[in-house]
N, C-alpha and C positions, 0 to 999 in steps of 0.2 A: 504494500500500500504506500502510495506517495505521501510524504510528510507535508502537511499543510503549513503555510507560512503567512506571517503577518509582518508588515513593515511599519514601524512606529516612529513618528517624529515627537520631539519633546520627551525622549526616552530616558533622559538623565535623572529625572526626579518625578515626584508626584504621580499624576494619573498615568503618564507614560511608563514609569517604572512598575507601578502596580499591575497594569495591563500586560506588560512584558512577562512578569512573573506568573500571572494567572494563566496566560496562554501557554507559556513555556511548561508549566506544570502539567498541562494537558497534552504535551507531546508536540507542540507546534515549533517550527523553526522561526526565530524572531530576529528581525533586522532592527537594530537600535540606531537611531539617528538623532543627533543633537549638535549644538555648538559647544556643549560642555563635555569635553573629553573625559575629565576626571569623574564626572557624574555618571557617564555611561559605563565606565569601568566598575563603579560601585553597583550599578544595576546588573551588570554581567556577573559580578561576584556571587550573586544569588541564583545563578543559572548553571546548568550543566555544560561542560565543555562540548563544543561541536554543535550546540543547539542555537547559537546566535552568531550574528555578524555585527560589527561596529562600523558606523559610517559618520564621519564628521560632516555635518550639513547645516548650512545657513538656509532656512526655507525661503529667504528672499532672493536667493541666488539661483536663477534658472539653469545656468550652466552646471552648477553643483548638483542640482536635482537630477539632471540627465546622467551624470557620472555615477551617482550613488545608486540610482535605480538599476543601471547596467551592472554595477558591482554586486548588488543584491541578487540579481537574476543569475549571475554566474554561480552563486552559492546554492540557488534553489532549482536550477535547471530551467530557468525562465518562468517559474511559477510564483504568483502572488495572489493568495486567496483573499487577503485583506490589506488594504492601505488604510492606516489609521492616521489621519491628519489631526494631530493633537497639539502640536506646538502652539504656544500662545503666551502673551504677556498681558498684565493688567496694570495700566497706568490711568489714574483717575484725577478728579478735581474739576473745578468749574471750567467749562469749555473755554471761556475767554481768557483764562489764565494758563491754559496748557500751551506748551511750546510747539512750534511747527514740527520740530524733530520728533517729539513724543507722539504727536498725532499721526505723522507719516509712518513712524515705526510700528505703532499699534495696528494700523490698517494693513501694512505690508506683511507683518507676521501672521496676524489673526485671520485675515481674509485672502489677500493676494497669494500668500503662501499656500493656502488650501487649493486655490485654483491651479497654481503652477504645479503643485505636487500631483494633483489629479490628472493633469494633462501629461506630465512626465511618465506616469505609471499606466496610462490608458491602454497601451498595446499589451503590456504584460497582464493587466487585469482582463482584457478581452480574450486573451489566449488561455486564461485559467477558468475552467468551468465553475459556474455559480460563485463568482467572486463578489467582493463587497468593498465599497468605500465607506469608511466610518469616520465621521467628522466630530470634533468636539465643539459643540455650541455652548449654551449656558442657560441657566435660568434667566440671565440678563437678556436673553433672546426671546423671552416670553412677553415681558413688559419692560419698557425702557427704564433704566436705572439712573435716577438723578445722581450726579456726582461721578458717574461712570459712562457718560453718554457716548463717547467714542468707542470704548470697549463694548458697550451694549450694542451700538450700531453694527460693529463687526460681527457680533454673534447673531443678530437678526439676519445679516447678510449670509452667514454660513447656513442658517436655517433655510433661507430661500433657495440657496444654491443646492442644498440637499434635496429639497422637494422637487425642484426642476430637473436635477440630474437623475433622480430615481426614475422619472418618466423617460428622459432623453436616452439614458443608458440601457433601458429595458431590452431593446432589440439585440444588444450585445451580451446579454446574460449577466450584467453587472447590477447588483443592488446597491442603493445608496442610503445610508442611515446616519442619524446623528444622536449624540448624547446631549442632554440638557440638564447638567447637574446644578444643584444649588451650590453654595460656597463650600469648597472642598479644602481639606487640610493639606495644602500644598504651598510651595514657596511663592506662588503668584499672589497670595494674600498679603505678602510683605511688600508688594509694589507700592510706590509712593502716590500720595494724593497731592496734586499741585496746589500751591497756596498755603502750605503749612507743613508741620512735621508728622502728620498722621499718615497711617498706611491704610490700605484697603481693609486689612484685618480690624483696625481700630473703628472704621466706619461701620463694619458689620456688627461689631460688639455694641456700638452706640445705638444701632437700629434694633438690637435685641433679636437678631437672626441667628440661626444655628449654623455650625460648621460640620459638614458631613465627612466621616472617615473615607479615605481614598479607596479602601477595600470595597466599599459599596459600588464605586464607579467601575472597578475592574469586573465585578460580577455583572453589572449592567451592560458593559461592553460585550461580554460573551453572549448575553441574551439578545442584545441588539443585532449582532452579527448573524445569529441563528434564527431570528424571529422575523415577523412580517411588519412590525411597526416602523414607520419612518422616523418618528421622534420618540426617544426614551428619556423621560424625566427621571432624575436621581435625587433623592433626599426630600424631606418633608417640605422644605421651603419651596422647592421647584414645583412640587405637586400642588401646593396651595396656590402658588402664583398662576399655574396653568388653569386651575379651576376658577379663580377669581377673574382672570383676564377674559375668560369665556363668558362667565355668567354675571359678574358684578364689576365691570370695568370702572365705572364711576366711583364706586366705593373703594376700589383698589387705588385709584389715583389719590384719594383723600387720606387713605390710611397707610400707604406704602411707607414702611419705616425708613427706607433709604432716602426719601425725599429730604432735601436740605433747604433751609431757609437762608436768605441773604439779609443781613442786618446792615443798615446804613451806619 
């Protein structure tokens, strides 16, 4: 039986590491991709030798994408059962106070990188029966998050991309899914908020929202890849937001804990 394979961006920590271990424990070959080489070595340390490959990848670099996909294919015999577009950053703060650099970087990594990765892997996915693209969206892609509008906007975009591509890629035998986790215990929570010394983690705490263990996301990724749902929410906050956004959007606008007020 041919070993199934998954290629994971953002594999050096957090969700990427947890998903790498989860799939690896179930016998899959795992491609680890990230800009953090030391972090990938730490991820690999929890896996069996011969079960993984390591690829230095900046997801904003199209040329690198082509190179690492080719290298991954050399290890898997041209097979890619799952492309997991997971790499992301979380930089927040009032929109008018964010730097051009932070805005461009957030969009390039969180959204454009997903597009470029999917394009780079398309042929390999098409040549692998019943393959799947899995994207990391967010609960912030369910309803816009004040204080995180650029990040939230990229996650809405990933959600739309997922929905459209699941239809567009159907003739090629490629399913497209996304994860919509609430706030997960990962390094992204320590990203800065423009205009102060607070982090995303601090804002979540102030809003009284929960932080979900990363292990829940790994299990959800497995279910998403093998299931029929296009969107998979993860964590109590995400499920509550999804319900409220559908049934009580006006109430959600008034009560959303992440909304920030501006004082003169």
